[in-house]
C-alpha positions, 0 to 999 in steps of 0.5 A: 514492468516485471517484478521478481518475487523470490521465495521468502519475499515479503510483499506489502500492499498499502494505500486507501480503502481500495487497498484496505478492503476491511483488512482488520475484519479479515482472518489473514489481515489482507482484507477482501479485495485485490490484495487477497486476490493477488496472494491467492492467485500467487499461492495457486500458481506458485505453491512451491514459492512461499511469500509473506503478504501484508496489507496496511491500507487505511480507508479514507487516507490521502497521499499525505496520510500515507506519507505520515505513516510510511516509516511505521507501516511500510519501511519498518516491515522491510518489504521486498515489494510494495504496491501503492494504490492511493489517490481516490480520496485526494481526487474527490476530497474537495467534494467531501470536505465542507470547505471544499479543499482541493489538493493541488497536483504538486502537493499530491506529487510531492507526497507520492514521490516521498513515499516512492523514494528508496529509504537509506534504512531499506538496505538489507544486510 
């Protein structure tokens, strides 16, 4: 898959702790993981094509948490490109939850699908 990122675009990273990477402790809000690396590589390779980089990853989140904050954390920012990396906590939650709650595949799929659908508010003027 090829993604076209034009100058002036906004790229949003969102998901769980793998995306978060201590974003609130970092100077630029990107954290210290892959969002910072992608933005840095872009800047080195395309210094003449400025892009706004955002990160709304939250450590410990599962897909249902992402779905609950989707409007405010993602859609309201009106990004041109969204990178979603979530699922680690959904997979392993049953080992962390004292009740051993297993998140059914259908529940994960429904939440992920809800987040990946284009929003009617997304259209740009």
